[in-house]
C-alpha positions in Angstrom: -83.5 3.7 -184.2 -86.8 3.3 -186.1 -88.5 5.4 -183.5 -86.1 8.3 -184.2 -86.7 8.0 -188.0 -90.4 8.0 -187.4 -90.3 11.1 -185.2 -88.1 13.0 -187.6 -90.4 12.0 -190.5 -93.5 13.2 -188.5 -91.6 16.5 -187.7 -90.7 17.1 -191.3 -94.2 16.5 -192.5 -95.6 18.8 -189.9 -93.2 21.6 -190.9 -94.1 21.1 -194.6 -97.8 21.2 -193.8 -97.5 24.4 -191.7 -95.5 26.1 -194.4 -98.0 25.1 -197.1 -100.9 26.4 -195.1 -99.2 29.7 -194.3 -97.2 30.4 -197.5 -98.8 28.2 -200.1 -97.2 26.6 -203.1 -94.3 29.1 -203.1 -93.3 28.1 -199.6 -93.3 24.4 -200.6 -91.1 25.2 -203.6 -88.7 27.2 -201.4 -88.5 24.4 -198.9 -88.0 21.8 -201.6 -85.2 23.8 -203.2 -83.5 24.2 -199.8 -83.9 20.6 -198.9 -82.6 19.3 -202.2 -79.7 21.7 -202.2 -78.7 20.6 -198.7 -79.0 16.9 -199.5 -77.1 17.2 -202.8 -74.5 19.6 -201.3 -75.4 22.1 -204.0 -75.0 25.7 -202.6 -76.9 27.3 -205.5 -80.1 25.3 -204.9 -80.0 25.7 -201.2 -79.3 29.5 -201.5 -82.3 29.8 -203.9 -84.5 28.0 -201.5 -83.3 30.1 -198.5 -83.9 33.3 -200.5 -87.4 32.3 -201.5 -88.3 31.4 -197.9 -86.7 34.6 -196.6 -88.7 36.7 -199.1 -91.9 35.0 -198.1 -91.3 35.6 -194.4 -90.1 39.2 -194.8 -92.7 40.1 -197.4 -95.2 41.7 -195.0 -92.4 43.7 -193.4 -91.3 45.0 -196.7 -94.8 46.1 -197.6 -95.3 43.6 -200.4 
């Protein structure tokens, strides 16, 4: 069980670092909102985080 927890922690840190490198502080804020919303079972926070991340990803396609 500790190996699974360690692997998941390494995976999460890797995802956070790649988002921070690619999308900067706004990406980390979006990921934080999404994660906190899911953990707290708060649909408002998780929706806000998902929208922020979606806008960051779709930004170049929208011409922003």
